[in-house]
Backbone and ligand atoms as CSV (ligand in chain L), in Angstrom:
chain,resi,resn,atom,element,x,y,z
A,1,MET,N,N,43.442,2.217,51.727
A,1,MET,CA,C,42.550,2.253,50.651
A,1,MET,C,C,41.001,2.359,51.285
A,2,PHE,N,N,40.357,3.258,50.379
A,2,PHE,CA,C,38.897,3.425,51.044
A,2,PHE,C,C,38.311,2.023,50.957
A,3,LYS,N,N,37.303,1.768,51.847
A,3,LYS,CA,C,36.709,0.505,51.771
A,3,LYS,C,C,35.380,0.186,51.025
A,4,LYS,N,N,34.661,1.339,50.713
A,4,LYS,CA,C,33.516,1.215,50.030
A,4,LYS,C,C,33.422,2.428,48.887
A,5,ILE,N,N,33.456,2.003,47.642
A,5,ILE,CA,C,33.772,3.010,46.676
A,5,ILE,C,C,32.323,2.872,45.682
A,6,LEU,N,N,31.875,3.959,45.217
A,6,LEU,CA,C,30.868,4.058,44.260
A,6,LEU,C,C,31.307,4.449,42.898
A,7,ALA,N,N,31.342,3.699,42.057
A,7,ALA,CA,C,31.751,4.055,40.763
A,7,ALA,C,C,30.595,4.152,39.788
A,8,VAL,N,N,30.315,5.365,39.141
A,8,VAL,CA,C,29.379,5.859,38.394
A,8,VAL,C,C,29.700,6.133,37.078
A,9,ASP,N,N,29.286,5.312,36.027
A,9,ASP,CA,C,29.402,5.474,34.625
A,9,ASP,C,C,28.533,4.587,33.841
A,10,ASP,N,N,28.179,5.229,32.750
A,10,ASP,CA,C,27.284,4.691,31.704
A,10,ASP,C,C,28.045,3.745,30.867
A,11,SER,N,N,29.313,3.622,31.001
A,11,SER,CA,C,30.037,2.774,30.130
A,11,SER,C,C,30.423,1.410,30.870
A,12,GLU,N,N,29.997,0.384,30.197
A,12,GLU,CA,C,30.330,-0.915,30.919
A,12,GLU,C,C,31.731,-1.293,30.968
A,13,VAL,N,N,32.411,-0.807,29.963
A,13,VAL,CA,C,33.790,-1.035,29.768
A,13,VAL,C,C,34.491,-0.293,30.876
A,14,ILE,N,N,34.218,0.817,31.314
A,14,ILE,CA,C,34.942,1.575,32.310
A,14,ILE,C,C,34.409,1.005,33.832
A,15,LEU,N,N,33.458,0.637,33.944
A,15,LEU,CA,C,32.780,-0.209,35.193
A,15,LEU,C,C,33.448,-1.320,35.370
A,16,ASN,N,N,33.797,-2.126,34.287
A,16,ASN,CA,C,34.756,-3.339,34.353
A,16,ASN,C,C,36.064,-3.058,34.831
A,17,LEU,N,N,36.511,-1.982,34.230
A,17,LEU,CA,C,38.020,-1.305,34.595
A,17,LEU,C,C,38.094,-1.037,36.083
A,18,HIS,N,N,37.095,-0.430,36.495
A,18,HIS,CA,C,37.067,-0.140,37.839
A,18,HIS,C,C,37.168,-1.328,38.797
A,19,LYS,N,N,36.238,-2.369,38.279
A,19,LYS,CA,C,36.115,-3.449,38.837
A,19,LYS,C,C,37.430,-4.477,39.000
A,20,MET,N,N,38.025,-4.590,37.798
A,20,MET,CA,C,39.559,-5.008,37.790
A,20,MET,C,C,40.462,-4.307,38.787
A,21,THR,N,N,40.335,-2.947,38.689
A,21,THR,CA,C,41.331,-2.230,39.572
A,21,THR,C,C,41.219,-2.637,41.019
A,22,PHE,N,N,39.967,-2.720,41.473
A,22,PHE,CA,C,39.901,-2.918,42.890
A,22,PHE,C,C,39.657,-4.368,43.401
A,23,LYS,N,N,39.847,-5.180,42.495
A,23,LYS,CA,C,39.882,-6.654,42.657
A,23,LYS,C,C,41.010,-7.018,43.670
A,24,ARG,N,N,42.229,-6.235,43.310
A,24,ARG,CA,C,43.477,-6.494,44.002
A,24,ARG,C,C,43.303,-6.304,45.602
A,25,TYR,N,N,42.113,-5.447,45.796
A,25,TYR,CA,C,42.041,-5.162,47.080
A,25,TYR,C,C,40.963,-5.909,47.881
A,26,PRO,N,N,41.270,-6.871,48.394
A,26,PRO,CA,C,40.021,-7.843,48.960
A,26,PRO,C,C,39.047,-6.999,50.006
A,27,ASN,N,N,39.507,-6.115,50.519
A,27,ASN,CA,C,38.924,-5.390,51.519
A,27,ASN,C,C,37.856,-4.144,50.959
A,28,VAL,N,N,38.257,-3.951,49.761
A,28,VAL,CA,C,37.447,-2.955,49.150
A,28,VAL,C,C,36.209,-3.465,48.493
A,29,GLU,N,N,34.963,-2.944,48.685
A,29,GLU,CA,C,33.804,-3.256,48.057
A,29,GLU,C,C,33.502,-2.061,46.974
A,30,LEU,N,N,33.307,-2.606,45.795
A,30,LEU,CA,C,33.013,-1.494,44.738
A,30,LEU,C,C,31.562,-1.770,44.384
A,31,ILE,N,N,30.714,-0.598,44.477
A,31,ILE,CA,C,29.417,-0.567,44.050
A,31,ILE,C,C,29.210,0.250,42.855
A,32,THR,N,N,28.555,-0.173,41.820
A,32,THR,CA,C,28.451,0.806,40.611
A,32,THR,C,C,27.068,1.079,40.201
A,33,ALA,N,N,27.125,2.118,39.290
A,33,ALA,CA,C,25.755,2.711,39.020
A,33,ALA,C,C,25.872,3.356,37.461
A,34,LYS,N,N,24.934,3.168,36.784
A,34,LYS,CA,C,24.976,3.425,35.403
A,34,LYS,C,C,24.725,4.946,35.045
A,35,ASN,N,N,24.186,5.667,36.093
A,35,ASN,CA,C,23.776,7.106,35.789
A,35,ASN,C,C,23.553,7.743,37.295
A,36,GLY,N,N,23.221,9.077,37.129
A,36,GLY,CA,C,23.055,9.954,38.251
A,36,GLY,C,C,21.943,9.227,39.168
A,37,VAL,N,N,20.903,9.008,38.648
A,37,VAL,CA,C,19.813,8.536,39.109
A,37,VAL,C,C,19.849,7.521,40.090
A,38,GLU,N,N,20.591,6.319,39.271
A,38,GLU,CA,C,20.926,5.141,40.200
A,38,GLU,C,C,21.811,5.463,41.175
A,39,ALA,N,N,22.813,6.237,40.938
A,39,ALA,CA,C,23.787,6.604,41.976
A,39,ALA,C,C,23.106,7.072,43.147
A,40,LEU,N,N,22.251,8.230,43.057
A,40,LEU,CA,C,21.567,8.643,44.153
A,40,LEU,C,C,20.842,7.626,44.827
A,41,LYS,N,N,20.258,6.780,44.279
A,41,LYS,CA,C,19.552,5.773,45.041
A,41,LYS,C,C,20.457,4.887,45.864
A,42,LYS,N,N,21.557,4.496,45.152
A,42,LYS,CA,C,22.532,3.726,45.844
A,42,LYS,C,C,23.078,4.394,47.187
A,43,LEU,N,N,23.331,5.679,46.936
A,43,LEU,CA,C,23.887,6.450,47.799
A,43,LEU,C,C,23.034,6.453,49.304
A,44,GLN,N,N,21.498,6.522,48.878
A,44,GLN,CA,C,20.673,6.653,49.935
A,44,GLN,C,C,20.599,5.229,50.627
A,45,GLU,N,N,20.622,4.174,49.775
A,45,GLU,CA,C,20.321,2.800,50.248
A,45,GLU,C,C,21.489,2.140,51.109
A,46,ILE,N,N,22.822,2.427,50.439
A,46,ILE,CA,C,23.771,1.743,50.928
A,46,ILE,C,C,24.724,2.566,51.805
A,47,GLU,N,N,24.760,2.070,53.090
A,47,GLU,CA,C,25.488,3.095,54.157
A,47,GLU,C,C,26.993,2.821,53.952
A,48,GLY,N,N,27.691,3.775,54.259
A,48,GLY,CA,C,29.215,3.877,54.527
A,48,GLY,C,C,30.042,4.036,53.145
A,49,ILE,N,N,29.312,4.431,52.141
A,49,ILE,CA,C,30.136,4.846,50.883
A,49,ILE,C,C,31.012,5.783,51.077
A,50,GLU,N,N,32.473,5.727,50.890
A,50,GLU,CA,C,33.490,6.511,51.201
A,50,GLU,C,C,34.010,7.454,50.197
A,51,VAL,N,N,33.878,6.969,48.863
A,51,VAL,CA,C,34.363,7.878,47.797
A,51,VAL,C,C,33.487,7.600,46.503
A,52,ILE,N,N,33.477,8.475,45.670
A,52,ILE,CA,C,32.520,8.299,44.294
A,52,ILE,C,C,33.526,8.626,43.353
A,53,LEU,N,N,33.426,7.722,42.393
A,53,LEU,CA,C,34.306,7.849,41.083
A,53,LEU,C,C,33.254,8.241,39.987
A,54,LEU,N,N,33.379,9.558,39.506
A,54,LEU,CA,C,31.988,9.813,38.713
A,54,LEU,C,C,32.327,10.277,37.217
A,55,ASP,N,N,31.670,9.670,36.358
A,55,ASP,CA,C,31.857,10.072,34.872
A,55,ASP,C,C,30.702,11.290,34.683
A,56,ILE,N,N,30.929,12.080,33.682
A,56,ILE,CA,C,30.306,13.259,33.396
A,56,ILE,C,C,29.073,13.110,32.390
A,57,ASN,N,N,29.197,12.437,31.324
A,57,ASN,CA,C,28.221,12.353,30.368
A,57,ASN,C,C,27.597,10.889,30.749
A,58,MET,N,N,26.314,11.020,31.013
A,58,MET,CA,C,25.592,9.799,31.136
A,58,MET,C,C,23.896,10.195,31.014
A,59,PRO,N,N,23.240,9.034,30.659
A,59,PRO,CA,C,21.725,9.531,30.348
A,59,PRO,C,C,20.903,9.375,31.662
A,60,LEU,N,N,19.778,10.266,31.627
A,60,LEU,CA,C,18.982,10.195,32.723
A,60,LEU,C,C,19.379,11.484,33.788
A,61,MET,N,N,20.632,11.206,34.202
A,61,MET,CA,C,21.209,12.263,35.012
A,61,MET,C,C,22.726,12.214,34.958
A,62,ASP,N,N,23.329,13.614,34.347
A,62,ASP,CA,C,24.409,13.580,34.216
A,62,ASP,C,C,25.496,13.766,35.575
A,63,GLY,N,N,26.872,13.774,35.448
A,63,GLY,CA,C,27.672,13.725,36.491
A,63,GLY,C,C,27.557,15.097,37.388
A,64,ILE,N,N,27.431,16.267,36.515
A,64,ILE,CA,C,27.469,17.594,37.051
A,64,ILE,C,C,26.265,17.742,37.896
A,65,THR,N,N,25.120,17.275,37.302
A,65,THR,CA,C,23.972,17.269,38.098
A,65,THR,C,C,23.738,16.536,39.470
A,66,PHE,N,N,24.327,15.434,39.191
A,66,PHE,CA,C,24.407,14.512,40.410
A,66,PHE,C,C,25.368,15.335,41.494
A,67,LEU,N,N,26.393,15.667,40.996
A,67,LEU,CA,C,27.452,16.382,41.862
A,67,LEU,C,C,26.779,17.522,42.552
A,68,GLU,N,N,25.914,18.405,41.855
A,68,GLU,CA,C,25.290,19.532,42.486
A,68,GLU,C,C,24.253,18.920,43.493
A,69,ILE,N,N,23.531,17.824,43.400
A,69,ILE,CA,C,22.402,17.307,44.301
A,69,ILE,C,C,23.311,16.924,45.634
A,70,VAL,N,N,24.461,16.142,45.366
A,70,VAL,CA,C,25.019,15.685,46.586
A,70,VAL,C,C,25.715,16.794,47.449
A,71,ARG,N,N,26.114,17.786,46.676
A,71,ARG,CA,C,26.794,18.889,47.620
A,71,ARG,C,C,25.818,19.832,48.224
A,72,ARG,N,N,24.666,19.978,47.452
A,72,ARG,CA,C,23.537,20.840,47.862
A,72,ARG,C,C,22.888,20.221,49.092
A,73,GLU,N,N,22.876,18.815,49.309
A,73,GLU,CA,C,22.042,18.010,50.302
A,73,GLU,C,C,23.021,17.334,51.144
A,74,LYS,N,N,24.031,18.320,51.867
A,74,LYS,CA,C,25.124,17.857,52.680
A,74,LYS,C,C,24.460,17.132,53.811
A,75,ASP,N,N,23.510,17.552,54.611
A,75,ASP,CA,C,23.024,16.929,55.676
A,75,ASP,C,C,22.617,15.165,55.337
A,76,LYS,N,N,22.280,15.236,53.967
A,76,LYS,CA,C,21.797,13.713,53.582
A,76,LYS,C,C,23.022,12.987,53.147
A,77,TYR,N,N,23.959,13.599,52.502
A,77,TYR,CA,C,24.985,12.795,51.825
A,77,TYR,C,C,26.502,12.977,52.472
A,78,GLY,N,N,26.587,14.041,53.379
A,78,GLY,CA,C,27.926,14.248,53.944
A,78,GLY,C,C,28.662,15.035,53.025
A,79,ASP,N,N,30.018,14.740,53.330
A,79,ASP,CA,C,31.057,15.416,52.618
A,79,ASP,C,C,31.945,14.521,51.590
A,80,ILE,N,N,31.220,13.530,51.180
A,80,ILE,CA,C,31.885,12.377,50.506
A,80,ILE,C,C,32.786,12.867,49.466
A,81,PRO,N,N,34.108,12.440,49.377
A,81,PRO,CA,C,34.967,12.962,48.048
A,81,PRO,C,C,34.256,12.345,46.869
A,82,ILE,N,N,34.300,13.222,45.751
A,82,ILE,CA,C,33.955,12.834,44.322
A,82,ILE,C,C,35.000,13.083,43.488
A,83,VAL,N,N,35.406,11.964,42.866
A,83,VAL,CA,C,36.545,11.938,41.774
A,83,VAL,C,C,35.887,11.966,40.382
A,84,ILE,N,N,36.206,13.096,39.631
A,84,ILE,CA,C,35.441,13.072,38.445
A,84,ILE,C,C,36.412,12.177,37.287
A,85,ILE,N,N,35.819,11.299,36.656
A,85,ILE,CA,C,36.695,10.476,35.707
A,85,ILE,C,C,36.294,11.170,34.263
A,86,SER,N,N,37.201,11.767,33.748
A,86,SER,CA,C,36.760,12.703,32.462
A,86,SER,C,C,37.344,12.119,31.136
A,87,THR,N,N,36.739,12.433,30.112
A,87,THR,CA,C,37.316,12.171,28.729
A,87,THR,C,C,37.852,13.336,28.116
A,88,GLU,N,N,38.524,13.097,27.012
A,88,GLU,CA,C,39.174,14.131,26.390
A,88,GLU,C,C,38.200,15.098,25.985
A,89,GLY,N,N,38.398,16.600,26.015
A,89,GLY,CA,C,37.465,17.372,25.565
A,89,GLY,C,C,36.340,17.909,26.628
A,90,GLU,N,N,36.593,17.335,27.718
A,90,GLU,CA,C,35.667,17.738,28.634
A,90,GLU,C,C,36.144,18.641,29.774
A,91,GLU,N,N,37.341,19.391,29.510
A,91,GLU,CA,C,37.931,20.316,30.259
A,91,GLU,C,C,37.110,21.355,30.997
A,92,GLU,N,N,36.255,21.752,30.091
A,92,GLU,CA,C,35.318,22.767,30.591
A,92,GLU,C,C,34.218,22.154,31.918
A,93,SER,N,N,33.970,21.066,31.495
A,93,SER,CA,C,32.945,20.330,32.549
A,93,SER,C,C,33.789,20.085,33.757
A,94,VAL,N,N,34.931,19.799,33.468
A,94,VAL,CA,C,35.851,19.368,34.723
A,94,VAL,C,C,35.810,20.484,35.610
A,95,LEU,N,N,36.324,21.875,35.049
A,95,LEU,CA,C,36.386,22.931,35.824
A,95,LEU,C,C,35.151,23.293,36.534
A,96,GLU,N,N,34.206,23.088,35.916
A,96,GLU,CA,C,32.670,23.415,36.375
A,96,GLU,C,C,32.501,22.481,37.610
A,97,ALA,N,N,32.721,21.315,37.527
A,97,ALA,CA,C,32.613,20.301,38.510
A,97,ALA,C,C,33.574,20.518,39.686
A,98,LEU,N,N,34.803,21.049,39.436
A,98,LEU,CA,C,35.652,21.331,40.534
A,98,LEU,C,C,35.150,22.559,41.411
A,99,ARG,N,N,34.643,23.605,40.610
A,99,ARG,CA,C,33.830,24.631,41.144
A,99,ARG,C,C,32.700,24.377,42.050
A,100,LYS,N,N,32.051,23.160,41.456
A,100,LYS,CA,C,30.860,22.972,42.368
A,100,LYS,C,C,31.167,21.860,43.277
A,101,GLY,N,N,32.398,21.563,43.774
A,101,GLY,CA,C,32.673,20.863,44.872
A,101,GLY,C,C,33.318,19.397,44.614
A,102,ALA,N,N,33.725,19.194,43.266
A,102,ALA,CA,C,34.525,17.918,43.225
A,102,ALA,C,C,35.718,17.797,43.874
A,103,THR,N,N,36.289,16.691,44.242
A,103,THR,CA,C,37.427,16.647,44.955
A,103,THR,C,C,38.831,16.818,44.276
A,104,GLY,N,N,38.653,15.864,43.103
A,104,GLY,CA,C,39.785,15.875,42.222
A,104,GLY,C,C,39.170,15.171,40.825
A,105,TYR,N,N,39.986,14.954,39.860
A,105,TYR,CA,C,39.620,14.491,38.604
A,105,TYR,C,C,40.842,13.577,38.005
A,106,ILE,N,N,40.361,12.939,37.083
A,106,ILE,CA,C,41.351,12.022,36.316
A,106,ILE,C,C,40.856,11.782,35.042
A,107,LYS,N,N,41.696,11.718,34.021
A,107,LYS,CA,C,41.421,11.779,32.653
A,107,LYS,C,C,41.437,10.268,32.155
A,108,LYS,N,N,40.493,9.931,31.351
A,108,LYS,CA,C,40.332,8.626,30.574
A,108,LYS,C,C,41.263,8.798,29.303
A,109,PRO,N,N,42.076,7.726,28.892
A,109,PRO,CA,C,42.494,6.649,29.577
A,109,PRO,C,C,43.335,6.779,30.730
A,110,PHE,N,N,43.232,6.311,31.839
A,110,PHE,CA,C,44.157,6.394,33.012
A,110,PHE,C,C,44.700,5.135,33.339
A,111,ARG,N,N,45.822,5.268,34.035
A,111,ARG,CA,C,46.529,3.814,34.691
A,111,ARG,C,C,45.877,3.906,35.858
A,112,GLN,N,N,45.650,2.227,36.175
A,112,GLN,CA,C,45.322,2.017,37.337
A,112,GLN,C,C,46.148,2.309,38.638
A,113,ARG,N,N,47.365,2.760,38.476
A,113,ARG,CA,C,48.027,3.186,39.455
A,113,ARG,C,C,47.938,4.665,39.617
A,114,GLU,N,N,47.501,5.379,38.654
A,114,GLU,CA,C,47.288,6.788,38.867
A,114,GLU,C,C,45.922,6.972,39.642
A,115,LEU,N,N,45.005,6.308,39.397
A,115,LEU,CA,C,43.809,6.205,40.294
A,115,LEU,C,C,44.104,5.782,41.576
A,116,HIS,N,N,44.861,4.902,41.892
A,116,HIS,CA,C,45.243,4.502,43.304
A,116,HIS,C,C,45.855,5.630,44.014
A,117,GLU,N,N,46.757,6.406,43.325
A,117,GLU,CA,C,47.672,7.364,44.000
A,117,GLU,C,C,46.632,8.445,44.283
A,118,LEU,N,N,45.721,8.831,43.321
A,118,LEU,CA,C,44.904,9.893,43.467
A,118,LEU,C,C,43.914,9.553,44.919
A,119,LEU,N,N,43.484,8.458,44.886
A,119,LEU,CA,C,42.744,8.029,46.029
A,119,LEU,C,C,43.355,8.012,47.246
A,120,GLU,N,N,44.779,7.542,47.289
A,120,GLU,CA,C,45.457,7.513,48.653
A,120,GLU,C,C,45.622,9.106,48.836
A,121,LYS,N,N,45.996,9.801,48.117
A,121,LYS,CA,C,46.191,11.195,48.311
A,121,LYS,C,C,44.860,11.789,49.104
A,122,ILE,N,N,43.720,11.655,48.476
A,122,ILE,CA,C,42.477,12.170,49.115
A,122,ILE,C,C,42.242,11.490,50.389
A,123,GLU,N,N,42.547,10.184,50.799
A,123,GLU,CA,C,42.398,9.516,51.890
A,123,GLU,C,C,43.352,10.091,52.874
A,124,MET,N,N,44.478,10.340,52.578
A,124,MET,CA,C,45.508,10.866,53.539
A,124,MET,C,C,45.133,12.279,54.011
A,125,LYS,N,N,44.603,13.224,52.968
A,125,LYS,CA,C,44.033,14.498,53.459
A,125,LYS,C,C,42.943,14.445,54.301
A,126,LEU,N,N,41.920,13.584,54.052
A,126,LEU,CA,C,40.970,13.315,54.999
A,126,LEU,C,C,41.245,13.107,56.342
A,127,LYS,N,N,42.402,12.120,56.532
A,127,LYS,CA,C,42.654,11.781,57.885
A,127,LYS,C,C,43.546,12.964,58.567
A,128,GLN,N,N,44.269,13.642,57.799
A,128,GLN,CA,C,45.006,14.671,58.299
A,128,GLN,C,C,43.809,15.883,58.876
A,129,GLY,N,N,42.831,16.089,58.063
A,129,GLY,CA,C,41.781,16.951,58.319
A,129,GLY,C,C,41.047,16.723,59.619
A,130,LYS,N,N,41.075,15.082,59.923
A,130,LYS,CA,C,40.352,14.758,61.145
A,130,LYS,C,C,41.140,15.001,62.375
A,131,GLN,N,N,42.412,15.020,62.175
A,131,GLN,CA,C,43.217,15.162,63.500
A,131,GLN,C,C,43.040,16.468,64.181
L,1,MG,MG,MG,29.562,8.437,29.948
């Protein structure tokens, strides 16, 4: 499992759900942000974030804008995997995010196991890519 995860969502409920999910993994450090602006700040300040869980609709800076910035500034942010956490009715935005470089997506409400499996798949692909 990834060891440093950044979860970005303006919903306290979803952030708490992420916290509960990763509590089971004592080696996982979960960092949270409430919008794209805060997420960019944390990405710059905190080293070694390995994956980002990203909401689409957020105040100040939405997920799509955040994604664009991170992908545009590769030298700064690297090739960090970004998983979109989407809501019913956001299919268009999910497609846009995938076109713009999102690694994968999952729909709310999701089971904890679904998210685990997706993260494990992404991690495995990354490892294979490095070999
Ligand atoms: Mg939201």
